[in-house]
N, C-alpha and C positions, 0 to 999 in steps of 0.2 A: 450417767445415762439419762436421757430425757424421754419421758413417756409421751407417746403420740396422742395427746388429748387436747381438746380445745377447738376453737372455731376453724382453724386452718389445718387440721390433721390430715385430711384427704385431698388437699389442694393439688399437691404434686401428682398424685395418681390421676386425679380428674384431668389435669392439664395434659398428661401423657396420653390418656385415653382419647381426649378430644383431638390432640395433634395427630395421633395415629389414625384416627377416623378421617381427618382431613386428607392425610397422605393417601389413604385407601380410596377415598372418594375421588381423588384426582387421578391416581394411577390405574385403578381397575378399568374405568371407562376408556382411558387412553390405550391401554394394552388390549382390551377387548376390541376397540375400534381398529387397531392395527391388524389383529387376527381376522376380523370380519372384512376389512378392506382387501387383504391379501388372499383370503380363502385358499390356503395351501392344501394341495391334494396329495402330494407325495413327500417322502421324508426329506429330500434335498430342499424342497421349498420351505419346510418347517425349520430346517437348520438355517437357511438364509434369513428367515423371518426373525430369529432370535440372535443372529450373529452380531449386529452392531453393538458396540460397547455401551451406548446409552440405554439400549433396551435391556441388556443384562443388568446394568446398575438399577434400572427402574424395577425389574422383576425382583432383584435381591432386596431393594428398599421396601417394596411392597410386602415381601415375605417377612422382613423384620418388623415392619409396622403391624402386620397381622398378628405376629407372635406376641408383641407387646400388648396390643389391644386385647387379645384373647387371654393373656396372663392376668391382666388387671381384672377383667370381667370374671374369669373363673376364680380368682383369689377372693373377690368380693362375694361371689355366690357361696363358696366354701366357708368363708367366715360367717356368713349369715345363717347357713342351713346345716352345717355339720358341727354339732356342739362338742363332740369328743375330740380332744386335741391330738391324740395319737393318730386317729383316723384322718383327721384334717391334714396332718403333716405328711402322711403317706399319700394322700390325694394331691397335695401340693407337689410332692416329688414326682408323681406320675404325670401330672400336667406339665411340669417344668421339663422333664425328660422328653416328653412327647413333642413339645414345642421346640425345644433345642434340636432334637433329631430332625424335625421337619425343616427347620431353617438350614441345618447342615446338609440335608439331602438336597434342598433347593440350591445351595451353594455348589454342590457337586454337579448337579444337572446343568446349571446356568453357566458356570465357568469352565467346565470340562468338556463342553461341546466341541466336536471336531471342526 
């Protein structure tokens, strides 16, 4: 087992966080612009707005990128500010379950629309 020490220990996490930030920076304005351009007023219009497969994929990709970005940020915060290992592990679990449940809920909402 190799211990994560040295100059490149956090490079992978840094790259994932930057890549997820780029995905979010592209998709959030795109999806917000789509909503603002359509200005749906009733439920049928909202369904039509999210119906195209590319929009559903974009929303799901945005949700996954958000969860990855949030996980790395929260993990780093907990590593820095929670010294008790047992409490840190419980908080890791709480954050992980919350993020996984959020992405699962998003999957249900996006792909199970009528």
